[in-house]
KEKE-3310 file (N, C-alpha, C; in steps of 0.2 Angstrom, whole numbers, plus 5000, padded with zeros to 4 digits):
npx = (6521:6507:6490:6479:6465:6471:6484:6489:6489:6482:6483:6479:6492:6493:6489:6499:6508:6501:6499:6502:6505:6505:6497:6502:6501:6512:6518:6517:6525:6537:6541:6547:6537:6532:6542:6548:6538:6537:6549:6560:6569:6581:6579:6588:6595:6607:6615:6619:6632:6643:6649:6638:6631:6628:6614:6598:6589:6578:6566:6550:6546:6538:6526:6523:6513:6511:6505:6507:6500:6493:6480:6467:6455:6441:6435:6420:6417:6420:6418:6417:6411:6397:6382:6370:6360:6363:6371:6383:6388:6393:6406:6420:6435:6451:6464:6481:6494:6506:6508:6517:6524:6532:6543:6549:6563:6567:6559:6560:6574:6575:6578:6577:6570:6565:6557:6542:6536:6521:6512:6496:6480:6464:6449:6441:6426:6415:6403:6399:6399:6397:6386:6389:6386:6392:6403:6412:6417:6424:6435:6439:6450:6458:6460:6465:6474:6486:6503:6519:6531:6544:6561:6576:6588:6589:6586:6593:6585:6573:6562:6567:6557:6557:6563:6553:6542:6548:6549:6536:6531:6522:6512:6509:6504:6494:6485:6479:6472:6457:6449:6447:6452:6465:6469:6469:6462:6459:6463:6457:6445:6442:6435:6431:6433:6432:6444:6438:6425:6428:6434:6424:6415:6422:6430:6439:6454:6458:6455:6460:6469:6480:6476:6465:6456:6459:6471:6480:6479:6486:6499:6503:6503:6514:6524:6524:6514:6497:6483:6470:6461:6453:6455:6446:6444:6435:6431:6435:6432:6445:6454:6466:6462:6452:6459:6469:6463:6461:6449:6444:6450:6451:6445:6429:6418:6405:6393:6387:6395:6403:6416:6433:6446:6461:6470:6478:6476:6486:6493:6506:6510:6519:6519:6506:6492:6479:6464:6451:6439:6438:6448:6463:6477:6493:6495:6498:6497:6496:6497:6489:6492:6505:6509:6512:6516:6512)
npy = (4523:4533:4531:4538:4550:4562:4561:4562:4575:4584:4594:4602:4605:4618:4624:4622:4630:4635:4625:4612:4599:4590:4584:4580:4579:4567:4570:4584:4586:4583:4570:4557:4546:4537:4529:4523:4515:4505:4499:4504:4513:4518:4520:4524:4536:4547:4536:4529:4522:4523:4520:4514:4526:4532:4525:4532:4544:4538:4544:4547:4555:4556:4547:4536:4528:4514:4503:4487:4476:4461:4458:4446:4440:4431:4416:4408:4393:4391:4404:4422:4438:4438:4444:4443:4444:4434:4425:4420:4431:4440:4452:4448:4449:4442:4447:4449:4455:4468:4479:4493:4502:4516:4523:4538:4546:4559:4567:4578:4577:4565:4554:4539:4528:4515:4502:4494:4479:4471:4457:4453:4447:4447:4453:4460:4469:4475:4482:4493:4502:4501:4513:4523:4532:4536:4528:4514:4502:4490:4486:4472:4467:4453:4451:4440:4435:4443:4445:4450:4452:4458:4459:4461:4455:4453:4465:4480:4491:4486:4484:4478:4466:4465:4478:4486:4483:4487:4501:4505:4505:4498:4501:4495:4481:4485:4493:4484:4476:4473:4486:4486:4474:4476:4483:4496:4496:4503:4501:4489:4490:4497:4509:4511:4522:4522:4529:4535:4538:4547:4557:4562:4566:4576:4575:4577:4573:4581:4598:4609:4611:4602:4591:4586:4573:4574:4582:4573:4562:4568:4570:4557:4552:4558:4552:4540:4532:4526:4533:4524:4522:4530:4528:4525:4528:4523:4533:4526:4523:4529:4526:4528:4537:4544:4548:4555:4566:4566:4565:4578:4585:4578:4574:4568:4555:4560:4572:4567:4557:4544:4541:4544:4552:4543:4534:4534:4524:4515:4510:4503:4504:4496:4485:4481:4481:4482:4490:4491:4496:4486:4478:4470:4461:4469:4481:4497:4507:4523:4532:4547:4556:4562:4558:4567:4564:4571)
npz = (4941:4946:4940:4940:4937:4938:4936:4923:4913:4900:4885:4869:4857:4854:4865:4874:4881:4891:4900:4911:4907:4891:4876:4860:4842:4834:4822:4822:4833:4828:4825:4816:4812:4803:4797:4808:4813:4803:4805:4798:4802:4814:4831:4840:4841:4847:4850:4840:4830:4839:4856:4868:4878:4895:4904:4900:4910:4923:4924:4917:4903:4891:4882:4868:4856:4845:4832:4824:4812:4806:4795:4792:4781:4787:4781:4776:4773:4756:4753:4753:4759:4754:4746:4752:4767:4776:4790:4785:4778:4785:4788:4794:4801:4805:4817:4820:4829:4835:4849:4851:4864:4867:4878:4884:4890:4888:4877:4867:4865:4860:4868:4873:4885:4884:4874:4874:4868:4864:4861:4852:4849:4839:4832:4818:4813:4800:4800:4806:4822:4840:4847:4838:4824:4812:4811:4803:4806:4818:4830:4840:4853:4860:4877:4883:4875:4876:4876:4883:4873:4872:4870:4876:4873:4860:4854:4860:4863:4867:4881:4896:4905:4919:4922:4917:4926:4938:4936:4934:4921:4914:4903:4890:4892:4901:4895:4887:4895:4904:4913:4930:4933:4936:4924:4911:4899:4888:4874:4870:4863:4848:4838:4820:4807:4790:4778:4766:4770:4781:4774:4766:4775:4781:4792:4808:4816:4827:4831:4817:4802:4799:4806:4801:4791:4778:4778:4785:4776:4765:4771:4774:4762:4756:4762:4756:4761:4764:4770:4778:4788:4802:4820:4834:4852:4866:4881:4896:4914:4924:4914:4901:4891:4897:4909:4904:4898:4885:4879:4880:4870:4858:4841:4836:4829:4827:4833:4844:4848:4858:4856:4853:4844:4841:4835:4819:4805:4793:4777:4767:4750:4745:4753:4755:4745:4745:4742:4747:4760:4770:4781:4776:4775:4778:4790:4799:4813:4821:4836:4837:4846:4857:4873:4887:4903:4919)
capx = (6518:6500:6486:6473:6463:6475:6491:6490:6485:6484:6480:6481:6498:6492:6487:6504:6511:6497:6497:6507:6507:6501:6498:6502:6502:6519:6520:6518:6531:6543:6543:6546:6534:6530:6548:6549:6533:6538:6556:6565:6573:6583:6576:6593:6597:6614:6619:6622:6639:6647:6648:6632:6632:6625:6607:6594:6586:6572:6560:6547:6544:6533:6524:6520:6510:6510:6503:6507:6496:6491:6472:6465:6448:6439:6431:6415:6418:6424:6415:6418:6408:6391:6378:6364:6360:6364:6377:6389:6391:6396:6413:6424:6443:6455:6469:6487:6499:6510:6508:6524:6524:6539:6544:6554:6566:6567:6556:6563:6580:6574:6581:6573:6571:6565:6551:6538:6532:6516:6508:6489:6475:6458:6445:6437:6420:6415:6396:6398:6402:6392:6385:6393:6382:6397:6408:6411:6420:6425:6440:6439:6456:6456:6464:6468:6480:6491:6509:6524:6536:6550:6567:6582:6594:6589:6586:6594:6580:6567:6561:6567:6551:6558:6563:6546:6539:6551:6548:6529:6529:6518:6506:6507:6499:6488:6480:6476:6469:6451:6448:6444:6457:6472:6471:6466:6457:6457:6465:6454:6440:6443:6430:6434:6430:6437:6446:6434:6420:6431:6435:6417:6412:6426:6431:6446:6457:6457:6454:6466:6470:6484:6473:6459:6458:6462:6478:6483:6480:6491:6505:6505:6505:6521:6529:6523:6509:6490:6478:6465:6455:6454:6454:6443:6444:6430:6434:6433:6434:6452:6458:6471:6458:6449:6464:6474:6460:6461:6442:6443:6454:6451:6439:6424:6415:6399:6393:6385:6399:6407:6422:6438:6451:6467:6475:6478:6478:6488:6496:6511:6508:6524:6517:6498:6489:6471:6461:6445:6439:6438:6455:6465:6484:6498:6494:6501:6493:6500:6494:6489:6495:6511:6507:6517:6513:6515)
capy = (4529:4532:4531:4542:4555:4568:4559:4564:4581:4585:4599:4602:4608:4626:4626:4619:4635:4637:4618:4608:4593:4591:4579:4583:4574:4566:4574:4591:4586:4582:4563:4553:4540:4532:4525:4519:4510:4499:4496:4506:4519:4516:4525:4525:4543:4548:4530:4526:4523:4524:4516:4516:4531:4531:4524:4538:4544:4534:4549:4547:4562:4555:4540:4536:4521:4512:4496:4484:4470:4457:4457:4441:4439:4425:4413:4404:4388:4394:4411:4428:4444:4437:4450:4442:4446:4428:4425:4419:4436:4445:4454:4446:4449:4440:4451:4447:4460:4470:4485:4495:4507:4519:4527:4543:4550:4566:4566:4582:4575:4558:4550:4533:4524:4508:4501:4488:4476:4467:4454:4453:4444:4450:4453:4467:4468:4481:4484:4499:4501:4503:4520:4527:4532:4537:4523:4509:4496:4490:4481:4470:4463:4448:4452:4433:4434:4447:4443:4454:4449:4462:4454:4465:4452:4453:4472:4483:4496:4483:4485:4472:4466:4467:4485:4489:4482:4491:4508:4506:4508:4493:4503:4490:4476:4487:4496:4478:4472:4476:4489:4482:4468:4479:4486:4502:4493:4508:4498:4483:4491:4502:4510:4513:4526:4522:4535:4538:4541:4552:4563:4564:4569:4581:4573:4579:4570:4586:4604:4611:4608:4597:4586:4583:4567:4577:4584:4567:4558:4571:4569:4550:4551:4561:4547:4533:4528:4527:4533:4519:4522:4533:4523:4529:4525:4526:4535:4522:4526:4528:4524:4533:4543:4548:4551:4560:4572:4566:4566:4585:4588:4574:4574:4563:4554:4564:4576:4563:4551:4543:4539:4549:4550:4541:4531:4534:4518:4516:4504:4505:4501:4490:4479:4480:4484:4482:4497:4491:4498:4480:4477:4464:4462:4472:4488:4500:4512:4527:4536:4554:4560:4560:4559:4569:4563:4575)
capz = (4942:4947:4934:4942:4932:4939:4934:4916:4911:4893:4881:4862:4856:4854:4872:4878:4885:4897:4902:4914:4903:4885:4871:4853:4837:4833:4816:4824:4838:4824:4826:4809:4815:4798:4796:4814:4814:4799:4806:4793:4805:4821:4836:4846:4841:4848:4852:4833:4828:4845:4862:4872:4884:4901:4903:4901:4917:4923:4924:4911:4900:4886:4879:4861:4854:4838:4831:4817:4813:4800:4795:4787:4781:4789:4776:4778:4768:4751:4752:4757:4756:4750:4745:4756:4774:4780:4794:4782:4774:4790:4786:4800:4799:4811:4818:4824:4829:4841:4851:4853:4868:4868:4884:4883:4896:4885:4870:4863:4863:4858:4873:4874:4890:4881:4870:4876:4863:4867:4855:4853:4843:4840:4826:4816:4809:4796:4799:4811:4829:4845:4849:4833:4818:4807:4811:4798:4808:4825:4832:4847:4854:4866:4883:4885:4870:4876:4879:4882:4869:4872:4870:4875:4871:4853:4853:4867:4864:4870:4888:4901:4909:4926:4923:4916:4932:4943:4934:4934:4915:4910:4899:4885:4894:4905:4890:4884:4901:4906:4919:4936:4935:4935:4918:4909:4895:4882:4868:4868:4858:4843:4832:4814:4801:4784:4775:4761:4774:4785:4769:4764:4781:4783:4799:4810:4822:4832:4827:4814:4795:4799:4810:4797:4787:4772:4780:4786:4770:4761:4774:4773:4755:4755:4765:4753:4764:4762:4776:4777:4793:4809:4825:4840:4858:4871:4887:4902:4920:4926:4909:4898:4887:4902:4914:4901:4896:4878:4878:4880:4864:4852:4837:4837:4822:4826:4839:4850:4849:4864:4854:4853:4839:4844:4830:4811:4802:4786:4774:4762:4744:4743:4757:4755:4739:4746:4742:4750:4767:4774:4782:4773:4774:4783:4792:4805:4816:4825:4840:4835:4852:4861:4880:4892:4910:4924)
cpx = (6511:6496:6480:6471:6468:6482:6493:6486:6487:6481:6483:6487:6498:6491:6493:6507:6507:6495:6503:6510:6503:6501:6498:6503:6510:6522:6521:6524:6537:6545:6542:6543:6533:6536:6549:6544:6534:6546:6561:6570:6575:6581:6582:6596:6605:6618:6622:6629:6644:6646:6642:6634:6628:6617:6603:6591:6580:6566:6557:6544:6538:6532:6521:6518:6510:6508:6505:6503:6494:6483:6471:6458:6446:6434:6425:6414:6423:6422:6417:6414:6402:6387:6372:6365:6361:6370:6383:6392:6393:6404:6417:6431:6447:6462:6475:6492:6503:6509:6514:6522:6531:6539:6550:6557:6566:6565:6559:6570:6580:6578:6576:6574:6571:6558:6548:6534:6527:6512:6500:6486:6468:6454:6442:6431:6419:6407:6394:6401:6397:6392:6389:6390:6387:6402:6407:6414:6421:6430:6439:6445:6455:6462:6468:6474:6486:6497:6515:6530:6543:6556:6573:6588:6595:6590:6587:6589:6574:6567:6563:6561:6552:6559:6557:6542:6541:6550:6541:6527:6525:6512:6504:6502:6493:6483:6476:6473:6463:6452:6445:6448:6464:6474:6468:6461:6456:6458:6461:6448:6442:6438:6433:6430:6435:6438:6442:6428:6422:6432:6429:6414:6416:6428:6438:6448:6457:6457:6461:6467:6474:6481:6467:6461:6461:6470:6482:6484:6486:6498:6508:6507:6512:6526:6528:6518:6502:6486:6472:6459:6458:6452:6452:6443:6438:6433:6431:6436:6441:6456:6462:6467:6455:6454:6468:6470:6459:6454:6440:6446:6453:6445:6435:6421:6409:6398:6391:6389:6402:6414:6427:6444:6458:6472:6473:6480:6481:6491:6501:6510:6513:6522:6510:6495:6481:6468:6454:6445:6439:6446:6457:6473:6488:6496:6498:6496:6497:6495:6494:6491:6501:6509:6512:6514:6516:6511)
cpy = (4528:4533:4534:4547:4561:4567:4561:4570:4583:4591:4599:4606:4615:4628:4625:4624:4637:4630:4615:4602:4594:4584:4583:4578:4573:4569:4581:4591:4585:4574:4559:4546:4534:4527:4520:4514:4504:4497:4498:4511:4517:4522:4527:4532:4543:4542:4527:4527:4525:4519:4519:4520:4528:4530:4530:4538:4540:4538:4549:4553:4561:4548:4541:4529:4520:4504:4493:4478:4467:4456:4451:4440:4432:4422:4409:4399:4391:4401:4416:4434:4443:4443:4449:4444:4440:4429:4424:4425:4442:4446:4453:4446:4447:4445:4448:4452:4462:4477:4487:4502:4510:4524:4531:4546:4557:4565:4571:4580:4568:4553:4545:4529:4516:4508:4494:4485:4470:4464:4454:4449:4447:4449:4459:4465:4475:4482:4489:4497:4503:4510:4525:4527:4532:4531:4517:4503:4496:4484:4479:4465:4459:4449:4445:4432:4438:4444:4448:4450:4453:4457:4459:4462:4452:4461:4476:4489:4493:4484:4478:4472:4467:4474:4489:4489:4487:4499:4510:4508:4503:4495:4498:4485:4479:4490:4490:4473:4476:4480:4485:4476:4470:4482:4493:4501:4498:4505:4492:4484:4497:4503:4513:4517:4525:4529:4539:4541:4547:4558:4566:4568:4575:4581:4576:4575:4574:4593:4607:4608:4602:4590:4583:4577:4569:4578:4578:4562:4561:4570:4562:4549:4553:4556:4540:4529:4530:4527:4528:4520:4527:4528:4527:4525:4528:4527:4530:4525:4524:4526:4529:4539:4547:4552:4556:4566:4572:4567:4573:4588:4584:4575:4568:4561:4558:4567:4572:4557:4550:4541:4545:4547:4549:4538:4533:4528:4519:4510:4507:4501:4495:4484:4477:4484:4484:4489:4497:4494:4492:4479:4470:4465:4466:4479:4491:4505:4516:4531:4543:4559:4557:4562:4561:4569:4568:4573)
cpz = (4943:4940:4935:4937:4933:4937:4928:4914:4904:4890:4874:4862:4857:4861:4877:4883:4891:4901:4906:4910:4897:4881:4865:4848:4835:4827:4817:4829:4834:4824:4819:4810:4809:4797:4802:4815:4809:4800:4801:4796:4812:4825:4841:4846:4842:4849:4845:4832:4833:4851:4865:4878:4890:4900:4904:4908:4917:4924:4917:4909:4895:4885:4872:4860:4847:4838:4824:4818:4806:4800:4790:4787:4783:4784:4779:4772:4763:4749:4756:4754:4752:4751:4749:4763:4778:4785:4791:4778:4779:4789:4792:4797:4806:4811:4822:4824:4835:4842:4854:4858:4869:4874:4884:4889:4894:4878:4865:4860:4860:4862:4876:4880:4888:4877:4872:4870:4866:4861:4857:4847:4844:4833:4825:4812:4806:4794:4804:4817:4834:4847:4844:4826:4812:4806:4806:4800:4815:4826:4839:4848:4860:4871:4884:4880:4871:4880:4878:4879:4868:4873:4870:4873:4863:4851:4859:4868:4867:4878:4891:4905:4916:4927:4922:4923:4938:4942:4934:4927:4910:4906:4894:4887:4898:4900:4886:4889:4903:4912:4924:4938:4934:4929:4917:4904:4889:4875:4866:4863:4854:4838:4826:4810:4795:4781:4771:4765:4778:4780:4767:4769:4784:4790:4801:4816:4828:4827:4824:4807:4795:4802:4807:4793:4781:4773:4781:4780:4765:4764:4774:4766:4753:4758:4762:4756:4762:4768:4774:4782:4799:4814:4831:4846:4862:4878:4893:4908:4922:4920:4906:4895:4892:4907:4911:4898:4888:4875:4877:4873:4858:4848:4838:4830:4821:4833:4845:4852:4856:4863:4852:4848:4843:4839:4823:4809:4795:4783:4769:4756:4743:4748:4757:4750:4740:4747:4745:4757:4772:4775:4780:4772:4780:4784:4798:4807:4821:4830:4837:4840:4855:4868:4884:4899:4914:4931)
residu = (UNK:UNK:UNK:UNK:UNK:UNK:UNK:UNK:UNK:UNK:UNK:UNK:UNK:UNK:UNK:UNK:UNK:UNK:UNK:UNK:UNK:UNK:UNK:UNK:UNK:UNK:UNK:UNK:UNK:UNK:UNK:UNK:UNK:UNK:UNK:UNK:UNK:UNK:UNK:UNK:UNK:UNK:UNK:UNK:UNK:UNK:UNK:UNK:UNK:UNK:UNK:UNK:UNK:UNK:UNK:UNK:UNK:UNK:UNK:UNK:UNK:UNK:UNK:UNK:UNK:UNK:UNK:UNK:UNK:UNK:UNK:UNK:UNK:UNK:UNK:UNK:UNK:UNK:UNK:UNK:UNK:UNK:UNK:UNK:UNK:UNK:UNK:UNK:UNK:UNK:UNK:UNK:UNK:UNK:UNK:UNK:UNK:UNK:UNK:UNK:UNK:UNK:UNK:UNK:UNK:UNK:UNK:UNK:UNK:UNK:UNK:UNK:UNK:UNK:UNK:UNK:UNK:UNK:UNK:UNK:UNK:UNK:UNK:UNK:UNK:UNK:UNK:UNK:UNK:UNK:UNK:UNK:UNK:UNK:UNK:UNK:UNK:UNK:UNK:UNK:UNK:UNK:UNK:UNK:UNK:UNK:UNK:UNK:UNK:UNK:UNK:UNK:UNK:UNK:UNK:UNK:UNK:UNK:UNK:UNK:UNK:UNK:UNK:UNK:UNK:UNK:UNK:UNK:UNK:UNK:UNK:UNK:UNK:UNK:UNK:UNK:UNK:UNK:UNK:UNK:UNK:UNK:UNK:UNK:UNK:UNK:UNK:UNK:UNK:UNK:UNK:UNK:UNK:UNK:UNK:UNK:UNK:UNK:UNK:UNK:UNK:UNK:UNK:UNK:UNK:UNK:UNK:UNK:UNK:UNK:UNK:UNK:UNK:UNK:UNK:UNK:UNK:UNK:UNK:UNK:UNK:UNK:UNK:UNK:UNK:UNK:UNK:UNK:UNK:UNK:UNK:UNK:UNK:UNK:UNK:UNK:UNK:UNK:UNK:UNK:UNK:UNK:UNK:UNK:UNK:UNK:UNK:UNK:UNK:UNK:UNK:UNK:UNK:UNK:UNK:UNK:UNK:UNK:UNK:UNK:UNK:UNK:UNK:UNK:UNK:UNK:UNK:UNK:UNK:UNK:UNK:UNK:UNK:UNK:UNK:UNK:UNK:UNK:UNK:UNK:UNK:UNK:UNK:UNK:UNK:UNK:UNK:UNK:UNK:UNK:UNK:UNK:UNK:UNK)
# end
């Protein structure tokens, strides 16, 4: 499908009735994403407990995105987190994880076309982000590390790479490929605001009580998860954020920011007990938008 600015039209959920296409948060759309991100719930819907029915229509109705990743603090010798200003005290964290792009033939009925799994590596720093005064961290993923690891032989919900190419659904790799060389590039750089700062500053992922840091912290706590950060994307020419109009509806860390809320990052206490804002251990991130292409 085309990826021009007019290919994806979005509006906040409350504006959906007046819009051709829209984005809305998955928890508003009714998607129990927390369990699915951590692999505790099957996404096959009506296919459970019976024969596989006819393959869903190839028409794309919606896209959702999730990340899982392991964060490991990079040590300098035997030291980590010195209090001085030397290069050795830079708070650098290595990341390894997977981006899951789910392509829906019918989002309301949870009719899944397939899900694309793309592995990545990168690093995070926790001394701010470019052009963002409120941001407390910054993730940079390496395009050279990106590999499509989808395996439909192991899990039938995984996308067959040939089918992804045939249907033009290769968002997973394109979002982790720089613009100008066949990619969209949106997910390569992610600015972070830790949850404590977001709560103190009363930040919002978008307008509305449910979309505030406070609202999301409470919602995740009810699911046994802990909100750790908000993740923000910069709008790039012909990228997803710009083309989908997410820059028109998403919250920003400050009034002059060029970064737009896209991910909520969280941890599960049973898998990660790190309470510091510096990433360390196992995390997941969910797109705060369901994208409905039109």
